[in-house]
Residue, then its C-alpha position, 0 to 999 in steps of 0.5 A: m117936870k122936864r122928864i114928864l114933858a119929855a115922856a108925854v111927847f115920847i108917848l104921843m110920838v109912839s102912839n102916832a107912829f103905831g097908828q100909822d103902822a097898824i094901817s101899814k101892816f094891813f097893806t103890807k100883809y096883803q100887798a104880795d097876795e096876787s088875789f088883791s089889786q093894789v094901787t099906790v100913788s106917790s106925792k111925785m105923781f100928784g105933783l105931775f098933775t099940778n103941772m097940767e093946765a087948768d081950763t076952768p076955775e073948778d079944774k084949778e081948784v081941783l089941781n090946787a087940792i091935788s097939790k097938797l096930797k102926799g099919797l094914796r094907797i088902795l088895796a082891793k079884792e073882788n069876787t072873794s068869799d072872805a070880804r066881810g072877814l077882811y072888813k072886820e080885820a081892817f077895822a081891828l087894826i085901825p086905832m079908832k082913837e085917832y080917827e073920827e067917823l065921817m060917814s057910813v053907808r050900808d046897804k044889803d050888799k056892802d058896808m062902807k065907812f069913811m074916817i078922817k084923821e085930823s091934826g091942827g084942825k086940818i084933815s091929814e088922812l081920809l080912810m075908806v073901808m068897804g066890805g061887801t058880800d064878795d068885794f073888799m077895799v081899803m083906801s088911805l088918802f093922806g096929805e092936806i085934804d079938802l073934803k069938798q074937792i076929794s069927790r071931784i079928784g076921785k072922779k078924775m082918778n076913777v076911784s070908786g066910792l068917793e062919790h059918796l062924799d059928794n052926796m054928803n056935801k049935797k045933804d049938808k047944803q040941804n040942811 
């Protein structure tokens, strides 16, 4: 019985590590390519934000949400003919069993999907993948995530695409 339990724990740990590796492999594959823009924000940087004074209760909520974040990675490529191919490649590497689709946005120029990874009832990662006719972006935000605050954080940090989460919250309130 102990061997079965140990094997099950090992398999879960390996599959969880593989999922993180798959996304990291995509970032690693393209991070040295100078045609991509790359942004990496560490937990230390998020910690610096929390030292700021909050003028309003809303600002205090945002700073509290930021304090729980561990990192942000963005990889983007503009004015490229292979944006749709990069979009498909990113999805081929994402272990879909570990992520739940939160929202998708599609229009004539681009497709955008938001996915979350939950652990113990808490969101531990928000993944956004966007592919258009000539633009591509993948973003991974990880830590303890409060979706209600993410669009506000995105606005403060000028992260394109996160405003769609704010639209989702407005739709939820209407229903």
